[in-house]
N, C-alpha and C positions, 0 to 999 in steps of 0.2 A: 504492499500500499504506501504510496506518495504523500509524506504528509503534505498540506497544503501550509502554506503559509503565506499571510498576505503581504509580511512585511520583505517578503523576498531573498530572507536569512535562512541557509540549513547549517545547523550544528550537529553531529555527534561525535562523541568520545570515545576513545578504548582508551580506559585508565588499566594500569600494570601496577597492580597490587603485589608488593614484594611480602611473603610470607615470612617472614624473618622469627616470628618469636615459633617456628616447626623447629628448633635445635639445629636439625643438621640441612644439609643441602636436598635438592631434590632427590637424586639417584647416589650417594655415596654418602659417608659420615662425615664428612666434614662441615665442622662449627658455622651455622650461619651467623655467628658474634664475631664477625672481621673488621667493624668499625675502626676498632683502632689497631689495629695489627699492618705490619709493615707489608707494603705490596709484593705481592705472587709467595705468602708464607702461608695462606689457608685452603691450601688446595693440597690434589694427590693427582693419580695417574688419571685416575673418572674424569677432574676439573678440567686437564691440560688434552681428554681424549686422546690418550695413548694406546697403540695397536692393545688388541688384547682385554680391554676392559667394558664388563659389563654393567648395567645400570641397576641397583635396587631400590624401586621404589619408597618413599617416604610414607606412611602409611600417615603420618599427623597434617601431612600438605591434603592429604584426600579430604581425611576428616573437617579439615579449616575450607575447603573448598564448597563441601557440603553445606558448612555452618553460613557462609556468604551465600551462597544459593538460597538458601530458607529465609535467611534477613533483608534477599530483594525480591520475596515473593513471587519467586520463579519455580519451576520445576527442573526438579533433579535427574537426569538421565541415569535409569537403571543401571545400562550397561554399554561404556564406555571404554576406548582404548584412544593410543597416541600415535604418531604419525612423525615422520619425519620432513622435516620444511627448509629447501635446500634452498638456501644461498649463499654468496659468498663474503664475509665480512675479516676481518685480522682477529676479531676479537672474541669469534666465534670457532673454538678450537675443533669441533666435529665436522666444520664446511654443511652442517644441519642445526636447527634448533628444533628440538622433539616438544611437541606441542598437540594436540588436537584440532580435527579437521573437521569431520561432517557429524561425528558426533561430542558437539561437547557435554562435559560434567553440567553445565547447569544452561536453562534456556529461557525465554518469555516470562522474563522477570518485569519490576515497573519498581520507580522512587520516586516519591513524590516532594514536588520541591515549589519555594513562591515564586511563581513566573511571574511577566510582565503585565500582566494581565487578569493575575489572580492565582488561585493553584494551578498547578503542572504537572501530568504525570508525564514522565520520562520511560519511554520502554526500557526495557535491556534485551536485546534480543540472546544474547549468549552471553557465559563467561567461561574462558577454558583454562585448562592449568596448560605449564611452558614451564621450563628453565630459563633463566636471565644468562645472556652474554658474561662475556667480563667488560673491564672499562676501558674506554682508549682517552688517553691525556693528550691533547695536541700543542706542540712549543706553536703560539701565536693562535689567530684566529681557524675557524674551519676555513678560510675561503685561500688565507694566504702561510699555511700551518710550514714551518720550513725540516717539521719530523712528530712524530707521536710515540707513544709507550703506551705500552699495555700490561694491565693489571689484573689478572685473572683470577684474584681472590672472590670475586663478585659470580664468575662463571657457575653456571647450576643453581642456583639457589632457585628456591619453588615462588612460583608466578602465578595468580592469578590474572588473567587479562578480562577485565569486565567491558563490554562493547553496548552502547547505547544506540537506539534510533537517531533519526537526525530530528530530534524534537527540541530543540533547543534552538530559541530565537535570538539570541542575544551574547554576548559576551557575558554580562553578568549571570546572564541563566545559566551557563555553562559553569563560573564560578560557585552559582549557588550548591548547581548539583556536585558539585567535586567536596565544599563542604557539609557538605550533607554525608554523601557517601564518606568521606574519612570519619565524618561522628558513628556513623553506625557502624565501620570498621573497628574502631577502639572501642566501640562497647563490646564485640563481639571478642575480645583480646588477639585477633591472628596476626599482628604488624604494630610494631612500634614504629609511629608516624615519626619521630624524632631523628632517626637513621637516615644516613645517605642513602637514598634510591630506594627509600622505600615506596616512593604513591609519584609514578610517574603520568603522563598523560600527552598520548597522539590525541589533534583536534584535525575534522574531517568537516572544512567550510565549503558552500558554492553558496552564489548568491542567484538567485531564479526569479528575482524582476527587476526592470530595467527600461527605464520611463512609462512608466505604469503598467508596461506589458508583461506579461509572463516569457522567460525564452527557455531554454534547456542548458542549466546551470552546468559549471565545471565543477567537479569535486576534487578539493586541494588538501594534502593530509599534512600538516606540519609535526614534526616527530619529538617524542622525547624530551616534553616540556615540563622543567623540573620542580616547579610551583604554582600556587592556584592563581597569583597574583600575576604570575609569567603568562600564563594560559587568555587569561583575561585580556592582556597587554596582546599576544601575540593574535587573539581571535581578530581582535579588535585593528591590526594592522593591517590583516590578512580581506578583511573585510572591504578597509580603505582601498586595498590594491589592487581587488578583483573589481571595484567598480570603477575606478580609476581605468584600468583596461579597456571596461564596457564604453563610456563616456569619450575613450580615444579611437573605438573600434580595432583595438588592440584581442590577440589569437592568444584565449588562454587555456592552457594545456592542462591534463589531469599527470599532476607532478606530485613528486614530494617533497617539502622544506624544512629548513632547520632554522628556528627561531634566537637570534642575536641580540642576547639580552643586555650588552650595553650600548646598541644600537638601536634597540627595537625596531628590527628590518626580519623579515623570514627571507631566507635565501635558497633560491634553486639548487636541491640535491642530485635531483635524478628523475626521469620521467615516470611516472607510478607502476609498479609491477601488478599483472591481476594474477590469483590465484594457479593458473597453470605456469606459470611463471617460477613458481617455489617447487615446483613438481612432488606434489604432496607423495611418500611412501608412508605403510606402516612400517612400523617400527616393529621388527622381529622380536627383538630381547626384551621386550615390553607387551605382556599379554592383555588383553582384553580386562577391562576390573567386571566385577559386578558389585555395584555399589548399595542395590534398594534394602539389604535388611540392616546397612547402618543408618539411611534416613532416621527413623522416628528415635531411635535411642537420643542421636543427633539434634532432633527436636524437642527432646524432653529437656534437653539441658541450656537452651537456649533462653540466654540472658534478657530481661527487658530493654527493649529498643529503643533510641531516643522517640519516636510518636507516640508509642504505647505509655510512655515516662510524660510525656507532657500532659498527656488527659488525667494521668493518673493525678499529678500533681493539682492541675486545676479544681480536679474533683474532691480531691482528699484535703486538699489544704485551702482550696476556697481564695488561690492568688489568680492574676491577669494570667490570660493567654500571652501575652505579652514578657510577662516575666517567665511563665514555663518555658516559654518557647528558648529564650537566653538561658536558662537555665541549665537545660537538656543537653545543647550542643555538644560539652564535653561531657564525660561520665565523672571528674571528679569535682567539676562544680556541682551536680548533680548529687552527689554524694554528700560534700560539703553542708549545702542547702539542707539537704534532710539530716543532717547530725545537729545543725543550728536549729531546727525551726522545733526539733524534739525538745529543748530548752526553755525555747521562746516564742512570742508570739508568731503568726507562721507567715503573716504577710510583713511582717516587720522584717523579718527573716528574707523572705524573697528579697526585699526592697534592696536591703542592706547586701546580700552577696552579689544578689544579680546587677545592680546599679554602681555601688559603692565598690567593693571590692573586687570584681571584675574589671570593671573600665580602669582602677588604681594598676592593678595587675601587669594589664594591657599595656597600660600605658609606660610601666616601666619594664617591659616586657620580663615577666616574674614569672615563676610558676607556682602554681598551685598551692605548691606545699611552702611556699614563703612567706603562709598567715597560718596562726592557728587558730581551730574551728571553736574552741575555747572563749580566747582573746574576742571573736568579733560576738561571742554571746555576752561578754562585759561589754563590750563598747552599748550593744543592742540596750544592755538592762540600765547603766547608767544614762542613757537618753531617756527611757519610758519612766526612768523612778525621776528625772528630770534633773539631775543632778549634774549634768551636762548639757547643750545645746546640739542639736543636730550637726550645727556647722562643726561644734569642736569634737565631736566624734566621726565628723569624715578626719579632721588633723590628727585623732587619735590614731586611726587609721592608715596615715600616710605616715607617721612617723613610725607605727609599729612593722612598717614596708622600709623603710627607709634606714631606720637606725635601731630597729629591734626597743626591746622592753617590755613593761608590764602596763597596760592598762591606765592603772591607778596611780603607778609611779608617771606616766604621762602626764596627766591630767594635773598634779602636782607641781610638776618642773615647768609647764606653760605656764600655769597661772588659770586653768580651765574651765574650772571649778563654777557651776551656773549662780550668778549673782542673784541677791536675795529681792524678795518682794517688793521691799521700801524703797530699794533702789529704783527697779522697775517705775513702782508709783513717782518716785520723785523723778524721774528719766521722763515720763511722761507728761507730766506739768510744764516741765523744761519745757520741751518739744514743741507743746502749744504756743506755749509764750512764745517763743524764735521764730512760728510760723503761720503768724496772721493771714498773709492772703490764702493758703493752704485751707485754712479752718473756713473762713469762709467762703472758698468753693466747694468744700464738704458740705458746710451749712446751705449749698444754693444747689445742694444736690449733685455732686461731682464725687463719684464714690471714689476714683483716683487717688485723690487728694491725700484723701484715711491713710492710703499705701505709703504716702511720702511722709507725713506725720511715723508712722510706726519706724518707717526705716530709718529713722532721726534717732529712736528710741532704743533701736539696734546698735546703732554707731555708735551712740553714748555708752551702750552695756558691752560693746566690741565684741559683738557674735555672742555674748553669754547672755542672754536670755533668751527665755521660750517666746519664740513669734506671738503663740495664739495669745499665750496672758498679758505681751505687750498691746495686742490689738486690744482685749479686754478691755485694757485701764486708759489705753487712749479714749476709747469709745462712753467710757464710764465721768472719764473729765469734759469730756466733750457734753457730754449729758447734760453738768452742769452747770453749761455756759446757758 
């Protein structure tokens, strides 16, 4: 089925997920944790495809692939097998990649994201297992490299390639899909997204409307993009490039391109291959797999996934959907929220964790482990008891992240304790006396004038007053006039 897109852009993604929590590589016992190792030290004869070596399939990688398929609301193929995908590349020791062809382990799934015009269901056509090639590093840019080196530590790492239908219409939707997919994968605990090469994407882009008329678009693939931000930039550039070609009546060709992050351009690598070019042959060293009897056992052990957790947070805790959506994007934040919500008001917990803590951590590029749940609880309790203002509570959170310490000590050292009620009463009288024009405007029905007077009270209290109490005292004084 052709996906009709009135905006004229069709985008599909091929996402390569490295199952680096499978402990070993796909077909040998070499470790999957090679990140901090010297080049070409985490390998064996099988990684190098030396003559006489035979593969032994990593069972855990199969279970992880099934787990991913279930999370993608997909069908799991009962019987599946491996093929040899033949092409030459220096970092591919075999001269072929072990992959799946016409019977992928996962097919016909979907992921729901927030689209440009509301909810969008992105179809997953297939997800198949394969092994990763080695890693090439070039001296200089890929266009003008004076030489290259190869590190085979990555060779043989287990991958699942997730292929979408061309259901996305913008670079922003593509990035949202990747964000959602990464969140799902982290909940499944099948990979560590912080490791190099853990998640890469190929983007397929075509423009199918020009000058208001539908045309036969030319699909261009941009390969091996390493970050979600780079995917968004690469797609935007490629859309612009293709539209520019159409305006100039230049011929677009189906090809594979490379995204140069430094220059924010795509570069032609080769004319796009077809399936026939890869000369797929069954891998006779690997027998077909029967996996149907494993599915129900894995399904029973599936964790609560982001969408289900989001719905539960709204119904169980009575928090807003916006807060629930923010909290479930990362499993660690969802867990932090629930630990805090067990001890304080649940809506307050959602607001502080989603709005304040998450924002401050992101601003500083710090992990969630940089703050303790008990410290957040203490800050919320101090605000609730009116020992400190909300503004001071934010100051305490920031100080905890920047300098460490304990909330009570920070409040004392910075003089953040709430001012007494009689101070606020005096400040209210002074603010009214200093603002005759605002008082007149308020008496004339201008509600914003009241906010001006309350703001002056807060200035006098240096942010250490309860804003609602300040408002009440200002109104009380105004009623006397």
